[in-house]
C-alpha atoms as one frame of an Amber mdcrd trajectory, in Angstrom:
protein
 -47.186 -53.653 -24.935 -45.411 -51.193 -22.736 -45.763 -47.499 -23.258 -42.531
 -45.729 -23.962 -41.411 -43.476 -21.056 -41.121 -39.738 -21.798 -38.056 -37.990
 -20.513 -38.655 -34.254 -19.942 -35.807 -31.744 -20.106 -35.473 -29.287 -17.236
 -36.901 -26.498 -19.401 -40.031 -28.674 -20.245 -40.493 -29.387 -16.530 -40.334
 -25.705 -15.705 -42.845 -24.868 -18.453 -45.287 -27.509 -17.135 -44.955 -26.212
 -13.569 -45.360 -22.648 -14.726 -48.652 -23.543 -16.481 -49.979 -24.839 -13.209
 -48.664 -22.053 -11.022 -49.164 -18.998 -13.157 -51.981 -19.956 -15.497 -53.879
 -21.981 -12.968 -54.229 -25.079 -15.099 -55.292 -27.967 -12.726 -52.701 -30.725
 -12.149 -55.177 -33.327 -13.282 -55.693 -31.649 -16.652 -51.860 -31.286 -17.112
 -51.244 -34.952 -16.230 -53.977 -36.165 -18.549 -52.840 -34.015 -21.453 -49.124
 -35.014 -21.089 -49.669 -38.644 -19.913 -47.848 -37.749 -16.713 -48.279 -39.280
 -13.260 -49.326 -36.823 -10.610 -46.539 -38.115  -8.286 -43.972 -37.072 -10.935
 -45.465 -33.622 -11.121 -45.369 -33.229  -7.351 -41.829 -34.459  -7.235 -40.847
 -31.803  -9.850 -42.567 -29.114  -7.844 -40.772 -30.262  -4.610 -37.400 -30.203
  -6.405 -38.137 -26.726  -7.840 -38.891 -25.312  -4.409 -35.953 -27.047  -2.732
 -33.453 -25.913  -5.445 -35.017 -22.552  -6.188 -32.257 -20.572  -4.462 -29.779
 -21.834  -7.067 -31.543 -19.697  -9.680 -30.606 -16.571  -7.768 -26.879 -17.413
  -7.214 -24.330 -15.726  -9.283 -22.984 -17.889 -12.076 -19.236 -16.939 -12.103
 -16.694 -16.779  -9.371 -17.575 -14.480  -6.561 -15.016 -12.023  -5.236 -14.633
 -14.165  -2.141 -13.885 -17.322  -4.167 -11.325 -15.437  -6.264  -9.613 -14.176
  -3.101  -9.584 -17.640  -1.561  -8.017 -19.119  -4.731  -5.321 -16.427  -4.725
  -4.562 -17.012  -1.104  -4.294 -20.746  -1.629  -1.947 -20.168  -4.591   0.276
 -17.779  -2.614   0.456 -20.257   0.354   1.486 -22.972  -1.967   4.122 -20.777
  -3.484   5.535 -19.925  -0.022   5.471 -23.548   0.996   7.446 -24.440  -2.132
   9.997 -21.670  -1.448  10.363 -22.896   2.194  10.930 -26.523   0.945  13.656
 -25.244  -1.480  15.269 -23.236   1.341  15.365 -26.322   3.595  16.856 -28.427
   0.807  19.537 -25.821   0.220  20.519 -25.749   3.924  20.753 -29.594   3.855
  22.997 -29.571   0.723  25.166 -26.531   1.527  25.190 -24.877   4.980  26.808
 -21.762   3.602  23.561 -20.943   1.755  21.641 -21.180   4.987  22.753 -17.547
   5.389  20.900 -15.193   3.024  21.936 -15.621  -0.600  23.331 -12.113  -0.734
  25.570 -12.739   2.283  26.709 -16.066   0.826  27.620 -14.409  -2.464  29.664
 -11.776  -0.582  31.406 -14.491   1.332  32.393 -16.256  -1.848  33.680 -13.073
  -3.426  35.803 -12.356  -0.362  37.062 -15.930  -0.263  38.124 -15.785  -3.881
  39.807 -12.383  -3.322  41.776 -13.782  -0.413  42.943 -16.716  -2.437  43.991
 -14.448  -5.240  45.960 -12.208  -2.812  47.712 -15.306  -1.405  48.835 -16.257
  -4.866  50.095 -12.819  -5.645  52.021 -12.389  -2.385
């Protein structure tokens, strides 16, 4: 009959490794007590040392990440505005001039038409 495999949580793995490193419990005693293969213990130890830097990293967004996200958002906004401006030029060449100038031109044109009708 096969023995059921035990799955340890990350917290349990750290507790087992801590017992060896801090309390000095021999690996053989821990493995016998827990029914653990020494290769599994050494693999956990290797993973802990390889990924140990992650424990010291900040959890939230860093200032640099926030700035990068803001820059990306603003660049996308500018790109969208540029695309809209190009589309406007293709549809109506009068709006290729600044919007304010185009508005002025329309007002002057309607005034001239109105004067022609009056005269």
